[in-house]
C-alpha positions in Angstrom: -17.2 -4.3 -15.3 -18.9 -0.9 -15.1 -22.0 -0.6 -17.2 -22.6 3.1 -16.6 -19.3 4.9 -17.4 -19.0 4.0 -21.1 -15.5 2.7 -20.6 -15.5 0.6 -23.8 -16.3 3.6 -26.0 -13.7 5.7 -24.2 -11.1 2.9 -24.6 -11.8 2.8 -28.3 -11.4 6.5 -28.6 -8.2 6.4 -26.5 -6.7 3.9 -28.9 -7.7 6.1 -31.9 -6.1 9.1 -30.2 -2.9 7.2 -29.5 -2.7 6.3 -33.2 -3.2 9.9 -34.3 0.1 11.9 -34.8 -1.6 15.1 -33.6 -1.7 13.5 -30.1 1.8 12.2 -30.0 2.8 14.8 -27.4 0.2 13.3 -25.0 0.7 9.7 -25.9 2.2 8.7 -22.5 -0.9 10.1 -20.7 -3.4 8.7 -23.1 -1.8 5.2 -23.2 -1.5 5.2 -19.4 -5.2 6.0 -19.1 -6.0 3.3 -21.8 -4.1 0.7 -19.9 -5.8 1.5 -16.6 -9.3 1.6 -18.2 -8.8 -1.7 -19.9 -7.5 -3.4 -16.7 -10.3 -2.0 -14.5 -13.1 -1.9 -17.1 -14.0 1.5 -15.8 -13.1 5.1 -16.5 -13.2 7.9 -13.9 -14.6 11.3 -14.4 -11.1 12.8 -13.9 -9.8 10.5 -16.7 -12.6 11.5 -19.0 -11.9 15.2 -18.2 -8.2 14.7 -19.0 -9.1 13.2 -22.4 -11.4 16.0 -23.1 -8.8 18.6 -22.2 -6.2 16.9 -24.4 -8.6 16.9 -27.3 -9.5 20.5 -26.7 -5.8 21.4 -26.8 -5.3 19.7 -30.2 -8.5 21.3 -31.6 -7.2 24.7 -30.5 -4.0 24.1 -32.5 -5.9 23.3 -35.7 
């Protein structure tokens, strides 16, 4: 388990995003990241960036 990357918080956020209809278009990506993060108990900087980019895209639509 990685203690420095905040994977648990990111996983919780990923699960919330997957349940949000606004993110349905990115559900495959988000759920794939969530599965990997849960299995590895770690999140990479690129995965965190991808999540941020998806959130920014949704915020830009609102």
